[in-house]
C-alpha positions in Angstrom: -20.8 84.9 -13.2 -24.0 84.0 -11.3 -23.2 81.5 -8.6 -26.8 81.3 -7.4 -27.6 78.6 -9.9 -26.2 75.2 -10.7 -26.0 75.8 -14.3 -24.7 74.6 -17.7 -22.8 77.5 -19.0 -23.7 78.1 -22.7 -20.9 78.0 -25.2 -20.8 81.0 -27.5 -21.7 79.9 -31.0 -18.7 81.7 -32.6 -16.4 79.6 -30.5 -17.7 76.5 -32.1 -17.3 77.9 -35.6 -13.8 79.1 -34.9 -12.3 75.9 -33.4 -10.8 74.4 -36.5 -9.9 77.9 -37.8 -8.2 78.6 -34.5 -6.2 75.4 -34.8 -5.1 76.1 -38.3 -3.9 79.6 -37.4 -1.9 78.3 -34.4 -0.6 75.0 -35.9 2.7 76.4 -37.0 3.4 78.2 -33.7 2.7 75.0 -31.8 5.1 73.1 -33.9 7.7 75.8 -33.5 7.4 75.5 -29.8 7.4 71.7 -29.8 9.9 71.0 -32.6 9.5 68.5 -35.3 7.1 65.7 -34.7 3.6 64.3 -35.1 0.6 66.4 -33.9 -2.8 64.7 -33.7 -6.0 66.6 -33.3 -9.5 65.3 -32.4 -12.4 67.3 -33.7 -15.8 66.6 -32.3 -19.2 68.0 -31.4 -19.0 70.8 -28.8 -21.2 71.5 -25.9 -20.3 73.0 -22.5 -21.3 72.3 -19.0 -20.5 74.4 -16.0 -21.9 73.4 -12.7 -22.6 75.4 -9.6 -24.6 74.6 -6.5 -28.0 75.0 -7.9 -30.5 73.9 -10.6 -29.8 72.2 -14.0 -30.6 74.0 -17.2 -30.8 70.8 -19.1 -27.8 71.0 -21.4 -26.0 67.7 -22.0 -22.4 67.4 -21.0 -19.9 67.2 -23.9 -19.6 63.9 -25.7 -16.4 64.9 -27.4 -13.8 67.5 -26.5 -10.8 68.7 -28.5 -7.6 67.0 -27.4 -4.0 67.2 -28.6 -1.1 64.8 -28.7 2.5 65.6 -29.9 5.1 63.0 -30.5 8.5 64.6 -30.1 11.8 63.9 -31.8 12.9 62.1 -28.7 9.9 59.8 -28.9 8.3 61.3 -25.8 4.6 62.2 -25.8 3.1 65.5 -24.8 -0.7 65.7 -24.4 -2.7 68.9 -24.2 -5.9 69.3 -22.2 -7.9 72.1 -20.7 -8.5 69.9 -17.7 -6.6 70.9 -14.6 -5.0 69.1 -11.6 -6.5 70.0 -8.2 -5.2 67.0 -6.3 -7.6 64.4 -7.9 -4.7 62.8 -9.7 -6.0 63.0 -13.3 -2.5 63.9 -14.5 -1.7 60.3 -13.7 -4.9 58.6 -14.9 -4.9 60.4 -18.2 -1.2 59.6 -18.7 -1.9 55.9 -18.1 -4.5 55.8 -20.8 -2.3 57.5 -23.4 0.6 55.2 -22.5 -1.7 52.2 -22.8 -2.7 53.0 -26.4 0.9 53.7 -27.5 2.5 50.8 -25.6 5.0 53.1 -23.9 6.2 53.6 -20.3 4.0 56.1 -18.4 7.0 58.3 -17.7 7.2 58.9 -21.5 4.0 60.9 -21.3 3.7 64.5 -20.1 0.6 66.7 -20.0 0.2 70.4 -20.6 -2.9 71.3 -18.6 -4.9 74.5 -18.3 -2.8 76.8 -20.4 -5.2 78.7 -22.6 -2.6 79.6 -25.2 -1.5 76.0 -25.7 -4.5 73.7 -25.1 -7.8 73.5 -26.9 -10.8 75.1 -25.4 -12.4 73.2 -22.5 -15.4 73.8 -20.4 -13.6 73.1 -17.1 -12.8 70.5 -14.5 -16.0 69.8 -12.7 -18.9 67.3 -12.5 -16.6 64.2 -12.4 -16.4 64.6 -16.2 -12.7 64.2 -16.9 -12.6 60.4 -16.9 -15.8 59.8 -18.9 -15.2 62.6 -21.5 -11.6 63.7 -21.7 -10.0 60.3 -21.2 -11.8 58.7 -24.2 -10.8 61.6 -26.4 -7.1 61.3 -25.5 -7.3 57.6 -26.0 -8.7 58.2 -29.5 -5.9 60.6 -30.3 -3.4 58.1 -29.0 -4.9 55.2 -30.9 -5.0 57.2 -34.1 -1.3 58.1 -33.6 -0.6 54.5 -33.1 -2.1 53.6 -36.4 -0.2 56.4 -38.2 3.1 55.3 -36.7 2.5 51.8 -37.9 1.8 53.0 -41.4 4.9 55.2 -41.4 7.0 52.3 -40.1 5.6 49.9 -42.7 6.9 52.2 -45.5 10.3 52.7 -43.9 10.8 49.1 -43.0 9.2 47.8 -46.2 7.0 45.5 -44.1 3.4 44.6 -43.9 1.3 46.5 -41.4 -0.1 43.3 -40.0 3.4 42.2 -39.0 4.2 45.3 -36.9 3.7 45.9 -33.2 4.5 48.7 -30.8 6.7 48.3 -27.7 8.6 50.8 -25.5 8.4 53.7 -28.0 9.3 51.7 -31.0 7.5 50.0 -33.9 8.9 46.5 -34.1 9.1 44.0 -37.0 9.7 40.8 -35.1 10.3 38.6 -38.2 13.3 40.6 -39.2 14.2 41.8 -35.7 14.1 45.4 -36.9 12.6 48.3 -35.2 12.3 52.1 -35.5 11.6 54.6 -32.8 8.7 57.0 -32.7 11.0 60.0 -32.9 12.8 58.6 -35.9 9.4 58.1 -37.6 8.2 61.7 -37.0 11.5 63.5 -37.3 11.2 66.5 -39.5 7.6 65.9 -40.3 4.7 68.1 -39.4 1.7 65.9 -39.9 -1.8 66.9 -38.9 -4.7 64.5 -38.9 -8.2 64.8 -37.8 -9.6 61.7 -36.2 -13.1 60.6 -35.3 -14.1 59.4 -31.9 -14.9 55.9 -33.1 -11.2 55.0 -33.7 -10.8 51.7 -31.9 -9.0 51.8 -28.6 -7.4 48.9 -26.7 -9.8 46.5 -25.1 -9.9 46.6 -21.3 -9.2 42.9 -21.3 -5.8 43.7 -22.9 -4.9 46.5 -20.6 -1.3 46.5 -19.2 -1.1 50.0 -17.7 -4.6 51.2 -17.3 -6.6 49.4 -14.6 -3.5 49.0 -12.4 -2.3 51.1 -9.5 0.3 53.8 -10.4 2.0 56.3 -8.2 1.3 60.0 -8.8 3.4 61.0 -11.8 4.7 64.2 -10.3 4.9 63.0 -6.7 8.6 63.7 -6.3 8.2 67.3 -7.3 5.4 67.8 -4.8 7.0 66.1 -1.8 10.4 67.8 -2.4 8.9 71.2 -2.8 10.0 71.6 -6.4 6.5 72.0 -7.7 5.2 75.5 -7.8 1.6 76.1 -6.8 -0.2 79.3 -7.9 0.7 80.9 -4.7 4.4 80.2 -5.4 4.6 82.0 -8.7 7.1 84.9 -8.7 7.7 87.3 -11.6 10.5 89.9 -12.0 9.7 93.2 -10.3 6.5 91.7 -8.9 4.4 93.7 -6.4 1.9 92.5 -3.9 -1.8 93.5 -4.0 -4.5 93.8 -1.4 -8.1 94.7 -2.0 -10.4 96.8 0.3 -13.3 94.6 1.3 -16.7 95.8 2.4 -17.8 95.4 6.0 -20.7 93.2 4.9 -22.4 91.6 2.0 -24.4 93.8 -0.4 -22.6 96.9 1.0 -22.5 100.2 -0.9 -19.5 102.5 -0.5 -20.6 105.8 1.1 -17.3 107.6 1.5 -13.5 106.9 1.1 -10.5 108.6 2.7 -7.1 107.3 1.5 -4.9 110.1 2.9 -3.3 108.0 5.6 -2.7 105.0 3.3 -1.0 107.2 0.7 1.6 108.2 3.3 2.8 104.7 3.7 6.1 104.3 1.8 5.9 102.1 -1.3 2.2 101.8 -1.3 0.1 102.9 -4.3 -3.7 103.2 -4.1 -5.8 101.9 -7.0 -9.4 102.9 -7.4 -11.8 101.9 -10.2 -15.3 102.7 -9.3 -16.1 100.8 -6.0 -13.0 98.6 -6.6 -10.3 99.9 -4.2 -6.9 98.2 -3.8 -3.3 98.7 -2.9 0.0 97.6 -4.5 3.2 97.5 -2.5 6.6 95.8 -2.5 5.4 93.3 0.1 2.1 91.8 1.2 2.5 93.2 4.7 3.0 96.8 3.5 0.0 96.4 1.2 -2.1 95.1 4.1 -1.0 97.9 6.3 -2.1 100.4 3.6 -5.5 98.8 3.1 -6.1 98.9 6.9 -5.2 102.6 6.9 -8.0 103.4 4.4 -11.0 104.9 6.0 -14.2 103.7 4.3 -17.9 104.0 5.3 -20.3 101.4 4.0 -24.1 101.3 3.7 -25.1 97.7 4.7 -28.7 96.6 4.4 -30.4 94.4 6.9 -30.0 90.7 6.0 -31.0 87.2 7.3 -29.0 85.1 9.7 -28.6 81.5 10.7 -31.4 81.9 13.2 -34.1 82.2 10.6 -32.4 80.7 7.6 -34.6 77.8 6.7 -37.8 79.7 7.1 -36.3 82.4 5.0 -35.4 80.0 2.2 -38.8 78.4 2.1 -40.6 81.8 1.9 -38.3 83.7 -0.4 -38.4 81.7 -3.6 -36.5 83.1 -6.7 -38.7 83.0 -9.8 -35.8 84.2 -12.0 -34.1 80.8 -11.6 -35.0 77.5 -13.1 -36.9 75.1 -11.0 -37.4 71.4 -11.8 -40.1 68.8 -11.4 -40.4 65.1 -11.9 -43.8 63.4 -11.8 -44.6 59.7 -12.1 -48.1 58.3 -11.4 -50.2 60.2 -8.9 -48.9 60.8 -5.4 -52.2 62.6 -4.6 -54.2 59.4 -5.3 -51.6 56.9 -3.9 -50.9 58.6 -0.6 -54.3 58.1 1.1 -54.2 54.3 0.3 -50.8 53.8 1.9 -50.9 51.8 5.2 -48.1 53.8 6.7 -47.4 57.5 6.0 -44.4 59.6 7.0 -43.7 63.4 6.7 -40.4 64.9 7.8 -38.2 67.8 7.0 -34.4 67.7 6.7 -31.9 70.6 6.6 -28.3 71.3 5.6 -26.3 74.5 6.5 -24.0 76.5 4.3 -20.5 75.2 4.4 -17.1 76.5 3.1 -14.8 74.7 0.8 -11.8 75.4 3.0 -9.1 74.5 0.4 -5.6 74.0 1.6 -4.5 76.8 -0.8 -6.7 79.9 -0.7 -7.3 81.8 -4.0 -4.1 83.2 -5.5 -3.2 84.9 -8.8 -0.3 86.6 -10.4 -1.1 89.0 -13.3 1.4 90.4 -15.7 0.9 92.8 -18.6 3.2 93.0 -21.6 1.9 95.8 -23.7 -1.8 94.9 -24.3 -1.2 91.2 -23.6 -2.3 89.9 -20.2 -0.9 86.7 -18.6 -2.4 85.3 -15.4 -1.2 82.4 -13.3 -4.0 81.2 -11.0 -5.7 78.2 -9.5 -9.0 77.7 -11.2 -11.2 74.8 -12.4 -12.2 76.8 -15.5 -9.2 78.4 -17.2 -11.2 79.5 -20.3 -14.0 80.6 -18.0 -11.6 82.8 -16.1 -10.3 84.1 -19.4 -13.8 85.1 -20.3 -14.2 86.9 -16.9 -11.1 88.9 -17.5 -12.3 89.8 -21.1 -15.6 91.0 -19.7 -14.1 92.9 -16.7 -11.2 94.6 -18.7 -12.9 94.8 -22.1 -10.1 93.3 -24.0 -9.9 90.8 -26.8 -9.8 87.1 -25.8 -6.6 86.6 -27.9 -4.9 89.0 -25.6 -5.4 87.0 -22.4 -3.5 83.9 -21.4 -4.4 81.8 -18.3 -1.9 79.3 -16.9 -3.1 76.9 -14.1 -0.3 75.2 -12.1 -1.4 72.1 -10.3 -3.4 73.6 -7.5 -3.8 73.0 -3.8 -7.4 71.7 -4.0 -10.7 73.3 -4.9 -13.7 70.9 -4.2 -15.8 72.9 -6.6 -14.9 76.2 -5.0 -12.6 77.6 -7.7 -14.9 78.0 -10.7 -14.6 81.8 -10.7 -11.6 84.1 -11.2 -12.0 86.5 -8.4 -8.3 86.8 -7.5 -7.3 86.8 -11.2 -9.5 89.8 -12.0 -8.3 91.6 -8.9 -4.6 90.9 -9.8 -5.1 92.0 -13.4 -6.7 95.3 -12.4 -4.0 96.1 -9.9 -1.2 95.1 -12.3 -2.6 97.3 -15.0 -2.6 100.3 -12.7 0.8 99.5 -11.3 2.5 98.8 -14.6 4.2 95.8 -13.0 3.3 92.1 -12.2 1.1 91.9 -9.1 0.3 88.9 -6.9 -3.0 88.7 -5.0 -3.2 86.1 -2.3 -6.4 85.8 -0.3 -6.0 85.4 3.4 -7.8 82.6 5.1 -10.4 85.1 6.4 -11.0 86.4 2.8 -11.4 82.8 1.6 -14.0 82.1 4.3 -15.8 85.3 3.7 -15.8 86.2 0.0 -15.7 82.8 -1.7 -19.0 81.2 -2.5 -20.4 78.5 -0.2 -22.1 75.1 -0.6 -25.8 76.0 -0.6 -27.9 75.5 2.5 -31.3 73.8 1.9 -34.5 72.4 3.2 -35.8 69.0 2.0 -39.4 68.1 2.7 -40.2 64.4 2.3 -43.5 62.6 2.4 -43.8 58.9 1.8 -46.4 56.2 1.7 -45.6 52.5 2.2 -47.4 49.2 2.7 -46.8 47.1 5.8 -44.9 44.5 3.6 -42.3 47.2 2.8 -43.5 48.2 -0.7 -43.1 51.9 -1.3 -46.2 53.3 -3.0 -45.8 57.1 -2.8 -42.9 59.5 -2.7 -43.0 63.3 -2.5 -39.8 65.2 -2.2 -39.2 69.0 -2.2 -35.8 70.7 -2.2 -35.6 74.4 -1.3 -32.4 76.1 -2.5 -29.7 73.5 -2.3 -30.2 72.1 -5.8 -31.5 69.2 -7.9 -28.4 67.1 -8.2 -29.2 63.6 -7.0 -32.8 64.6 -6.3 -34.4 61.6 -8.1 -35.0 58.5 -6.0 -33.2 55.3 -7.2 -36.0 53.2 -5.6 -38.9 51.7 -7.5 -41.9 53.8 -6.5 -44.9 53.9 -8.8 -46.0 57.3 -7.7 -43.5 60.2 -7.4 -43.6 64.0 -7.1 -40.1 65.5 -6.9 -39.5 69.2 -7.1 -36.7 71.7 -6.7 -37.5 75.2 -5.6 -34.8 77.9 -6.1 -34.6 80.5 -3.3 -33.1 83.9 -2.9 -29.9 82.9 -1.1 -28.7 85.3 1.5 -25.1 84.1 0.9 -23.2 83.7 -2.3 -23.4 80.1 -3.2 -22.1 77.7 -5.8 -20.5 74.4 -6.6 -19.3 72.0 -3.9 -18.0 68.4 -4.1 -21.2 66.4 -4.9 -23.3 69.6 -5.3 -26.8 69.1 -3.9 -26.5 65.3 -4.1 -25.1 65.3 -0.6 -28.2 67.1 0.8 -30.7 65.1 -1.3 -29.1 61.7 -0.4 -29.0 62.7 3.3 -32.7 63.5 3.3 -33.7 60.5 1.2 -31.6 57.9 2.9 -32.4 59.2 6.4 -36.1 59.0 5.4 -35.7 55.5 4.1 -34.3 54.5 7.4 -37.2 56.1 9.2 -39.7 54.2 7.1 -37.9 50.9 7.8 -38.0 51.6 11.5 -41.7 52.5 11.3 -42.7 49.2 9.7 -40.3 47.1 11.7 -38.1 46.1 8.8 -34.3 45.8 8.6 -33.0 48.9 6.8 -30.9 46.8 4.3 -33.8 44.5 3.5 -36.2 47.4 3.0 -33.8 49.0 0.5 -33.3 45.8 -1.4 -37.0 45.1 -1.6 -37.5 48.4 -3.4 -34.4 48.3 -5.6 -34.5 47.1 -9.2 -31.2 48.7 -10.2 -28.8 45.8 -10.2 -25.7 48.0 -10.1 -26.9 49.8 -6.9 -28.0 46.4 -5.4 -24.4 45.1 -6.1 -22.6 47.9 -4.2 -25.2 47.7 -1.4 -24.6 44.0 -1.0 -20.8 44.4 -1.4 -20.6 47.1 1.3 -22.9 45.3 3.8 -21.0 42.0 3.3 -17.7 43.6 4.0 -19.2 45.5 7.0 -20.8 42.4 8.5 -24.2 43.9 8.5 -26.5 42.1 10.9 -23.8 40.1 12.7 -23.9 42.5 15.6 -26.9 44.1 17.3 -26.8 47.8 18.1 -26.6 48.9 21.7 -26.5 52.1 23.7 -22.8 52.3 23.1 -22.6 51.2 19.5 -24.8 51.8 16.4 -24.8 50.8 12.8 -26.1 52.6 9.7 -26.3 52.1 6.0 -27.0 54.4 3.0 -26.7 54.1 -0.8 -27.2 56.1 -3.9 -26.4 57.0 -7.5 -24.9 60.1 -8.9 -22.9 61.1 -12.0 -22.7 57.5 -13.2 -21.2 56.3 -9.9 -22.9 53.8 -7.6 -22.1 54.0 -3.9 -23.1 52.2 -0.6 -21.8 53.3 2.7 -21.9 51.6 6.1 -21.0 53.4 9.3 -20.3 52.4 12.9 -20.5 54.9 15.7 -19.3 54.5 19.3 -21.0 56.5 22.1 -19.6 57.4 25.5 -22.3 57.0 28.2 -20.7 59.6 30.5 -19.8 62.4 28.1 -22.7 61.7 25.7 -20.2 62.2 22.9 -19.8 59.9 19.9 -17.2 59.2 17.3 -17.4 57.5 14.0 -15.2 54.4 14.5 -15.6 52.6 11.1 -16.7 53.3 7.6 -17.0 50.7 4.8 -17.8 52.1 1.4 -18.4 50.1 -1.8 -18.1 52.1 -5.1 -18.7 51.2 -8.7 -17.8 53.6 -11.5 -17.5 51.2 -14.4 -14.1 50.0 -15.4 -11.4 51.2 -12.9 -8.5 53.2 -14.4 -6.2 53.5 -11.4 -7.3 51.6 -8.3 -4.8 53.3 -6.1 -6.0 56.8 -7.2 -9.6 55.8 -6.9 -9.3 54.4 -3.4 -7.6 57.7 -2.4 -10.5 59.7 -3.9 -13.0 57.6 -2.0 -11.1 57.9 1.3 -10.7 61.6 0.8 -14.4 62.1 0.1 -15.2 60.1 3.3 -12.9 62.3 5.4 -14.2 65.5 3.9 -17.8 64.3 4.3 -17.2 63.9 8.1 -17.0 67.7 8.4 -20.3 68.5 6.7 -22.0 65.7 8.6 -20.7 66.4 12.1 -19.7 70.0 12.6 -19.0 72.3 9.6 -21.4 75.2 9.1 -21.0 78.9 8.1 -22.4 81.2 10.8 -23.6 84.6 9.7 -25.7 87.5 10.7 -26.7 90.7 8.9 -24.4 90.3 6.0 -21.3 89.2 8.0 -19.6 85.9 8.4 -19.1 85.2 12.1 -16.6 82.3 11.9 -14.1 83.2 9.2 -11.1 81.4 10.7 -10.2 77.7 11.2 -10.2 78.5 15.0 -14.0 78.9 14.7 -14.7 76.7 11.7 -13.7 73.2 12.5 -12.7 70.8 9.7 -11.9 67.1 10.1 -8.7 66.3 11.9 -6.8 63.0 12.4 -8.6 62.4 15.6 -11.9 62.3 13.7 -10.9 59.9 11.0 -12.4 56.4 11.4 -11.1 53.1 10.2 -11.9 53.3 6.5 -12.4 50.2 4.3 -12.9 50.7 0.5 -14.5 48.1 -1.7 -14.0 48.7 -5.4 -16.5 47.0 -7.7 -14.6 46.9 -11.0 -16.9 46.6 -14.1 -14.6 46.2 -17.1 -17.6 45.7 -19.2 -18.8 49.3 -18.6 -17.3 52.7 -19.5 -15.5 54.5 -16.8 -17.3 57.2 -14.8 -15.8 59.9 -12.7 -15.2 59.4 -9.0 -14.4 62.8 -7.5 -17.8 63.5 -6.0 -20.2 60.6 -5.6 -18.3 58.9 -2.8 -19.2 61.7 -0.4 -23.0 61.4 -0.7 -23.6 58.4 1.5 -21.6 59.2 4.5 -23.9 61.6 6.4 -27.1 59.5 6.2 -25.1 56.4 7.1 -23.8 58.1 10.3 -27.2 59.6 11.1 -28.8 56.2 10.8 -26.1 54.6 12.9 -26.7 57.2 15.7 -30.4 56.4 15.6 -29.8 52.7 15.9 -27.9 53.3 19.1 -29.8 56.2 20.7 -33.3 56.3 19.1 -32.7 59.9 18.3 -33.1 60.9 14.6 -30.6 63.3 13.0 -32.5 65.4 10.5 -30.2 68.5 10.4 -26.7 68.7 9.1 -24.4 69.2 10.8 -25.5 66.9 13.6 -23.8 69.1 16.3 -25.5 72.3 14.9 
């Protein structure tokens, strides 16, 4: 997979044609596994979207995805989805919406997620798409099941459909005080229906479960240690695998001597071309054997942090897709502007640093391969294994246990492919667990980038010209939400010296940082309050609403900045979410150090599904955003990562966390959008603007301590 582009991964046409055929072939096996009951299928148009940290190929995200519901004999509901749980709590929010449609307790709903043998094909969990795309499909399936249950009950109770209601897993006929359970209705029947997406769902005004705070449905298993993460999976006779890594990026293997490694008891050397690994009874023995291998590598000269941004601007990649947005004529408008600004902004590569590094367990049974791994794209990883091992897709099964975070960093199946190769050679199940150093070195990074911004504005605060160029980091969030008559906005792909890909918010973080910092610079240049300047140039009422909500909660304008305290604001739109962030910083005159003491963030993503989960998402994005804004950066030189440990790569700690206040703007009149990414984009510019208000020093490079 090419992680040098933010891309929409194209669905193979034969997969589209085979969906219903695949279902029909597997229907009986599903029902045998599940027992008697009602199985509901949604069929819809298929498209696929896979994002990475670079440009957009223009494919639309899916409007409909296959989804499954099974009503068991005990009346409980099992839902099937290719989406996976990485800590964002979609297991809870999806269960809420199914329970809402069927008028059942939420603990009557369970989800099978990310098992490629049991769930319909899915593009993956990325781009904040689960809530706006998968949730409506599961709601449609549930509402269809509701109507079918009522019809079945009407026949059995000899009652009119209009007189029947659903409550607590039963269809109730109030007039005669009779009821019949879901399990009784579906017992022994194997009914399959295809439903359309326009099946009516419950109105948000009638919600009883959705829209209310709910605890994480599997919280007990997680806090008691019962839950198994990918790195906890153990199979009978399982061995441990380690892979020989090059001494630098783009290295070519010159020579290999495995004699000393072969002498280590229990260790077996595996070689397939330039892939070299070891399997052993324990991870420590496998590591010892890998370290005993003598390998020589040819490593070419490569760029470093020292010349990174100049390199990106002068090494464009014509093989990747650029983008351009033009409105009016910047060339004609700029000379007539009363005030003109021209500044560059930069962001460094940063690592995902998930709590759980990549892990996979692979097991072969004859020619059938099963892999347990943590990935955002179960079917994408299946395709990687098919390509790498040249086997039929029907012979590969991926299972994704709820995973210890990803942040966009687990789109690929690196560990899965490694484990599968080693397991095939060993003839036994093999677990591959990346070390923290491997995670920091061989995983892909959030792209670095250069943003060049030129603007023209009148003295009354009217923006008249806007020119914006992004080099390398990507086009997400690159468009300005402000009303500017003349715009030139371009994304320029570059030949990245490091492997790069998706990260929470993608390039929207970099583009919002540059744009919102520059907006602050314009406001200062013309002597206008930063909030008033933004409002003057905003016609988007949803963005205005969150900006007003955040600044009102923050108390914008009630205190004046000083040498010891500063205030900043930023706002933006991304993936259907609207965000405004206010930050307060405190400075120590003696140490010249500062800390972010308070953050207020208002967020609007349409109708809120789970306010508690949403607030947690926003707070988490703020905390994570602190790292990229203040100190996170990957240091590298000549093909080597120089800070591949937490000791040298700081991430936010408790001492860095400010007072966080979240303002939810709930729009029940609008469809729900995702919230996993957008809340991160306003933090860095808000902090940078706050620092400027206190010190007069402008932060144009992320991280600010870099």
